[in-house]
Steps between C-alpha positions, in 0.01 A plus 500: 500500500845651478399702205225669709747582775744654251218696340388630837852609596546666162164691533592611851848623399379675178213691669656725772150615604427155629825485686440828691391500862199721455632784721551835324856613431625747750525859400843628400682679783468881511826690492516775764709711264214510251296735721644838601486581864244750615655839567487643853182691593660841452585414134159356411259701292174536667177368363367844442798604296487181296124557431577857401754374245246252361242778461740731330587229247131417439413865444788552263679752717810273510621218281555154646874530448505832692301334787751209504786740513342684787439178687860390451624839623295471808592144561874559454509819694696474822383768735818496716758545214574761242544406132878520535492272800288244323734509200799452722336218677414338164858522385623356831270204470601449135874512605433262787326246276776521236763441765314225674629222277859614561472423873 
């Protein structure tokens, strides 16, 4: 009788599937930093312009890399600042980040 109890315990311990509760494992948590935030409406490319880019790539008027560069240009464009102001802002942010650990 003891042999059967020991065999049953060994079987249950050696087969993790039998020891599981039957509920599926929870999904891993999503990291909010994994998704980029959506740009404000004035910086979003309209559906028509995106469609136009797709058509230009399909017809061969533009390479895929050129279309990506144009998309990035549009996405990164800041209508309220000049190129020099954006560069200065970028340098200021880099300096602030570098000096953050000193504080």
